[in-house]
N, C-alpha and C positions, 0 to 999 in steps of 0.2 A: 434678093432684097435685103435692106438693112433696117435698123430700128432707130428712130429718133425719139429721145426723151426730153421733155420740157418740164421744168419746175419753176413756178412763180413763188418767190419768197420775198415778201415785203416790197414788192415793186421791182425787184431784180430778177432776171430770168437766167436760170442755170440750164444750159443746153448740153446734150451729149448725143452724138451720132456714132453708131457702132455696127460693125458687120455681123451678120448671122453666121457666116462661114469665112474661114481664112482665105486670103488671096491665093488663087491657084487650086482651090479645093471646091469648085462649083459642084454642089450636090453631093459631095463626099464628106464623110465624117472624119474630122481631123484627129490625129493621134494626140495623146496628152503630152504636152511639153514638160520639160524638166528644168524649171527656172531655178536660179540660185537663190539662196536665202536673202541676199542683198536686193535682188530684183523684186522678190515678194514683199519685202519690207518697204521698199520705195513705193511700190504700187499701193500697199495698204495705207501708208502715210498720206498719199494723195487722196485716196478715197475718204479717209477719216477727216482730213482737213476740209474737203468739199462738203461732207455731210454736216460737220460742225458749223461751217459758214452758212449753210442753208437753215439750220436751226436758229442761229443767231439772227439772221435777216428776217426770218418768219416770225419770231417771237418777241423781238425787242425793237424799240423805236429810239430815235435821237433823244438824248437826255437821260435814258436809262443808265445804269451804273456798272462800271467795271470796278469791283471792289477788291483790294489786296489786303489781306489780314496777316499781320506779322506778330512776332513774339518778342516781348521784352524779357530781360534777364537771361536765365539759363535756357538754352535751346532744348525743347522737349524731344523725345524720341518720336519716330514716325508713328508708332502705335498710340502714344499719348496724344499726338497732334490729331490723329484721326478721331479719337474720342472727343477732343475739344470741338472740332468742326461739326461733328455729328450732333453734339449737344447745342451748338450755336444755331443751327438751322431751325429747330422748333421755336427757339426764343425769337428769332428774326421773323418767322412766320406769324407769331402772335402779334408782334408790333405792326406788321402789315395789315393783318385782319382788323386790328383795332382802328387803323387809319382808313379802313374800307378799301384797301388795295389788294388785288389778287397777287399772291406771292408765287413766284416761280424762279428757279435758279439753274445755272450751269456751274459746276464746281470742278476746279483743277487744282491739284496739290503738287508742289515741286519741292524737292529736297536734295537732289543729287548735286554734289559739289557746290552747294550754296546753302544758306540758312533757310530752314523750312518756312514755307509760307503758303497761303491759299489764295486762289483767284476765284472770285464769284461774280457772275453776271446776274444782276437783279434789277427789278423795276425801280424807277425813281419814286420819290414820295416821302422818304424818311430823311432826317437830318444826320449829319456826320456824328453828332454827339449821341444820338439815339443808337446808332449802329455800333459805335465804339463801346458804349456802355454794355450793350448786349454781348459783344465779343469778349471783353474783359480780360484778354490775355496780352495785350500790347497795343500798338498803333495800327490804324487802318489808313489806307489811301484810296481816294475815290476819284474816278475819271469818268466824265459823261461820254456816252457813245456818240460817234460821229454824226454830224448833221446830214451827210449824204446817204445814210442808211446802208452803206456798203461796209460790211464787217468781215471781209475776207482776210484782211491783215491781222485782225484780232484772232481769228480762227487759226491762222498760220502760226502766230506767236504761242497760243495755248497748246497746240499739238506739238510744236517743237519743244515746249517745256517738258513734256512727258514722253518724248519719243524713245527714251532709253529706260526710264524707271519702270514703266508699266510692263516691259518685256522681262524684267528680272523675276524669275520664278519665286524668289523669296521676298518680293516687294510687298509692302503693306498696302499700297494703293495699286491694285491690279488692273485698273481701267484708265484709259486716256483721260476720261472725264466722266462725271456722273451728272444727272439732271433730275429735276423733279418730274413727277408723273404727268403734270399738266403742260409740259413742254411739248408743243405740237410739231408734227412733221407734215409739210404740205404734200398734196397729192402729186403723183407723177403722171403726166400725160404722154402716152406713147402712140406713135404712128409709124407705118411702114413707108420707107423711102427707097430710092434706087441706090445701088452700091456706089455709083460714081459720086454721089453727094457726100459720102464720107471722105473721099479724097479731095473734094473741092473745098472752096472757102465757105464757111458758114455765113449766112446772110441775115441781117436784122429784120424784125418786123417793124411796121410803121410806128414811129415815135421812140424808137430805140436805136442804139448803135452797138456794135461789137467792140468790146474792150480787147484790143489787139494783143495786149500782154497776157490775156487770159486764155488765148487759144493754145491748146496743148494736144499734140498728136502722139499717140502711144500705141502699144501692142500689149494685149492682155498676156501676162507671162504664162498662163496656163493654157488658154485656148488659141493663142497666136492670132486673135482677131484684132484688126485695126480699129481704133476709135479716135474721135476728136471731141474735146471738151471746150466749152467757151461760155462767156458771160455776156449777156445783153444788159446794158444800163440805159435808163431813161435819158433822153436828150437833155432834160433840164439838169440832171446830175453833171453832165459834161459842161454845161454852162457855168456851174458853180466852181468847176475846177480850172477852167481855162477862160480867160477874159478876152473876148474879141467883139468886133462891131457887128451890126445887123447883117451887113453884106457877107461877112465871113460865116455867120450863122447859117444863112440861106445856102451858101456854097457847101458847107459841111453836111447839111441835111440832104442835099441832092446827091452828094458823093456816097452817102451811107445807105440810102434805101430807095432812091428814085429808080435805079436800074432794076432792083428787085420788084418794085411795084409794076414796072413796065411788063415784066415777064409774068407776074402772077395776078395782076389786076388788084383788086381790093382784098384778096384772100389773106386772112390772118389766122394765126393759131387761136383756137377758141379756148379761153381760159376763164373759169368762173372765179371771181375774186370775192 
């Protein structure tokens, strides 16, 4: 048997199917593999990017802010910049509380081979002038989060920003990102499935489609167990990305989940939203 994990994050479904035993080791305990450092790092980067995407999709909505805080004048050291952003967060929190808005953040700092700057994902509700005055160290840039609620590209960008610096044993910022305590992680729903489903194509539930570019097949570098990851997006998100007529919409829906419904009836994954 294999395990299927399903996570609902802001209307987007993150799926993973993985073997409980490596191929060819039915009922036997596999020996520990000896992966290279590069293999482990690539695997960890994928997991970190996926976990961050889940947090972003679950905790933020369209119109929330991707804030970039920069420095004017002489560039500070990493240690001084860390103190600046640490002091900035309580000031920002007080502004949100005054406005009656719950403050939560995800923070990434980048400084390798570029001028130091901070990325913050924060709720909407404050003006640019208020935030820049609270920052007080230079300019800020604000971008609203996407309307389609799919923040995987943002997660990829933020993880890529710190993929080298956080591994430096002498780095000031030793984490890929930090977040406030009220950032929530959605529950993981697990179920047993047959091994052959891991090697087959993932199938969408009703009202969703599989993002083909998201399907990734890999092997755990330590356990040698095969797994497949994929993303299900709501059909209405697809409609906002691709313009087509009603006839094409009906054809698309049939191709994506009619065969699955025929095999499984009306069975769907039970998810409490």
